[in-house]
N, C-alpha and C positions, 0 to 999 in steps of 0.2 A: 090591303090587309093591316089591321091593327094588332099589335102583340105589345102588351104592357104599356100602351100609350105610345109606342114608336110606330111610325108609319113605315112599313116595309115594302110598299107598293113599288117603289123605285128599284128594288133589288130583285134579281132573278132568283126566285125561291129555290130553283133546283141547285144553285151554287151555294147557298147559305144553310149550313146544317143548324139543327137546334142547338147544338154544342157552341158553335161559334157564335151565335146570336146571344146565348147565355152568358159567355165569357165577355162580350162587349158590354152587356148590360151590368154584368158585375164590376167591370172595370169603371163604368160610369158611376156606379153607386158608391165605389170606394173612394173615388176622387171627389165627387159632388155631394154626397148626402151625409157625410159624417157630421156629428153634432158640431155646432159653431164654437163650443167650449173646448173642444179638442185642439191642442197644439198642432199648428200646421194642418188642421182638419184631416188628420189621419186616425183611423180606427179600425176595430175588428169588424167582422161581418155581424156581429151583435151590437154594433155601435158603442163599444167600450173604446175609451180613448188610448191610443198608443203612447209610448214612451216618446218624449219631444226628439230623440235622435231618429226616429223612424220616418220613412219616406214612403209614401204610397200604401200604407197600411201596415198590419201586423197580425200575427196569429195569437198572440197573447197580449192583453192590456198592460201598459206601464213597464214593459220589459225591453231593454236595448238588445236582448239576445234573441227576441222574436220577431225582428222587423222584416218586412218583405224587401227593403232595400235601406241602405243608411244614408242619412241626411249629411253626415260628415264622413268618417273613415270606419272601416272595419278593422279591429284588433281582435285576433283570435276569432272568437264567435260573438263578439259584441260590438255595437255601434258606439264610437266615441267621438268627441269633439276635435281631439288631436291625438297623435301618437303618444304613448307614455315614454318616459325617459329610456334611452338606449334602443328605441324602435324609430323607424324611418318610414315616411310616406313612400309608397310604391304605386306608380301609375295612377296617382291621384285619388285612389279609392281604399287602399288598405295600408296596414302598417306591417313591416317586416323588421326582423332582426339584422344586426350588423353581419352575423353568420350567413344569413340567406343572401344579402347583397354580394358578400364575399364570394359565395358559391357561384352566383351568376356571372361575376367578373372572372373568376378562375376557369368556369367551364367554357366560357367564350375564348379565353386566351388559349386553351387547349384545342378547341374545334377550329379555330382559325378560318372560320366561315365568313364570307363578306356580309352576310346578314346578321351576324352576331354583334352584340354590344357588350363592351366592357364595363359593366355598371360600376359606378362610384357614389359615394356620398358627398352631397352638396347641399348645404343650407337645410338640413334635416330631412332630406329625401334621398332615396336610392334611385338615381337616374342613369339612363343609357350611356352618357358620355359627358365628359367635363364641358361646362358652358364655354363659349367662345371667350378667349383671354385667360383661361385656366389650363393647368396640365396635371397629370396625375402625380401625386407626391405621397410620400410615406408619412404617416402620423406617428408621433411618439407616444399616443394614448391609445 
């Protein structure tokens, strides 16, 4: 059986709903068929180019606030190259404030759960624990 140029004869049609097939085709279109002039080949469903920080498409063209996912980091509701001053990378994909990292640290100290991490700031990131060779110290700033 052919559907939009794709051969589905290999699949059991009882297991594939038309919604699942449509989503698969949409994903291929988003990834593969954006105009070549679009940065990182990311575009809207209407082939308008996304902001350069978008990964995998966007809902509105040229807007770092309407990306499907961020190429760099998420700060508040916008994709950015790096966290702004006084914000820290968290889990490798978003920016958080010092207050948020301190909240995670203090919450863990109060819970005393073995699965809890006393988050710290190190090299511009809010991380679960001090790296090897470092210890928690108070900052005067």
